[in-house]
C-alpha positions as CSV (number, residue, x, y, z in Angstrom):
1,M,-14.5,39.3,-5.6
2,K,-14.5,35.8,-4.1
3,Q,-17.3,34.6,-1.8
4,K,-16.3,33.4,1.7
5,N,-17.7,29.9,1.1
6,E,-15.6,29.2,-2.0
7,K,-12.7,26.9,-1.4
8,N,-9.3,28.0,-2.4
9,K,-7.8,25.9,-5.3
10,N,-4.6,25.6,-3.3
11,D,-6.4,23.9,-0.4
12,K,-7.5,21.1,-2.6
13,I,-4.1,20.7,-4.2
14,Y,-2.4,20.6,-0.7
15,R,-5.0,18.1,0.6
16,N,-4.3,15.8,-2.3
17,Y,-0.6,16.3,-1.9
18,A,-0.7,15.3,1.7
19,F,-2.7,12.1,1.0
20,N,-0.3,11.2,-1.8
21,Q,2.7,11.7,0.4
22,A,1.2,9.6,3.1
23,G,0.4,6.8,0.7
24,M,4.0,6.9,-0.6
25,L,5.4,6.9,2.9
26,V,3.3,3.9,3.9
27,Q,4.5,2.1,0.8
28,V,8.1,2.8,1.5
29,V,7.8,1.7,5.2
30,L,6.1,-1.6,4.0
31,V,8.7,-2.3,1.4
32,F,11.4,-1.7,4.1
33,C,9.6,-4.1,6.5
34,L,9.2,-6.6,3.7
35,L,12.9,-6.6,3.0
36,V,13.7,-7.0,6.7
37,F,11.3,-9.9,7.1
38,A,12.5,-11.5,3.9
39,V,16.1,-11.5,5.1
40,I,15.0,-12.8,8.5
41,S,12.9,-15.6,6.9
42,I,16.0,-16.8,5.0
43,F,17.5,-17.8,8.4
44,N,14.3,-18.6,10.3
45,S,11.4,-20.0,8.2
46,E,8.8,-19.1,11.0
47,F,8.7,-15.6,9.5
48,M,7.3,-16.6,6.2
49,P,3.7,-15.8,7.2
50,A,4.9,-12.3,8.1
51,V,6.5,-11.9,4.7
52,T,3.3,-13.1,3.0
53,L,1.1,-10.7,5.0
54,V,3.4,-7.7,4.5
55,T,3.6,-8.5,0.8
56,G,-0.2,-8.5,0.5
57,L,-0.4,-5.2,2.4
58,T,2.3,-3.7,0.2
59,L,0.4,-4.7,-2.9
60,L,-2.8,-3.1,-1.6
61,V,-1.0,0.1,-0.8
62,M,0.5,0.0,-4.3
63,A,-3.0,-0.3,-5.7
64,Y,-4.1,2.7,-3.8
65,N,-1.1,4.7,-5.0
66,N,-1.6,3.6,-8.6
67,Y,-5.2,4.8,-8.4
68,R,-4.6,8.1,-6.6
69,I,-1.2,9.2,-7.9
70,Y,-0.5,7.5,-11.2
71,K,-4.1,7.1,-12.4
72,R,-3.4,3.6,-13.8
73,K,-6.6,1.8,-13.3
74,S,-5.6,-1.5,-15.0
75,F,-2.6,-2.0,-12.7
76,T,-4.8,-1.0,-9.8
77,M,-7.1,-4.0,-10.3
78,L,-4.2,-6.3,-10.8
79,Y,-2.5,-5.2,-7.6
80,I,-5.8,-5.5,-5.6
81,A,-6.4,-9.0,-7.0
82,I,-2.9,-10.3,-6.3
83,G,-2.8,-8.5,-2.9
84,V,-6.0,-10.1,-1.7
85,I,-4.9,-13.6,-2.9
86,V,-1.6,-13.2,-1.1
87,L,-3.3,-12.0,2.1
88,I,-5.6,-15.0,2.0
89,F,-2.6,-17.3,1.7
90,G,-0.9,-15.5,4.5
91,V,-3.9,-15.8,6.8
92,L,-4.3,-19.5,5.9
93,D,-0.6,-20.0,6.6
94,L,-1.0,-18.4,10.1
95,I,-4.1,-20.5,10.9
96,G,-2.8,-23.9,9.7
């Protein structure tokens, strides 16, 4: 007989599933925004900082998804490093 304070295995699976789905949803939305900003920046170069910032955010979310869902630690570090560098360039592009 189970004790009341034991957690159900399905609760943990569902919680992980919900976090994984949220991470994938954020990645899809960011990729869509990236495509929209990239097309707009072809015609109006003032949107390039937005493209750079969304690219950096997308890479950071991809790093999170790689770590949580796909369990690829080497790609996670690569995405984090490139994402931070791209975000720094985006912020510098906005400032100057």
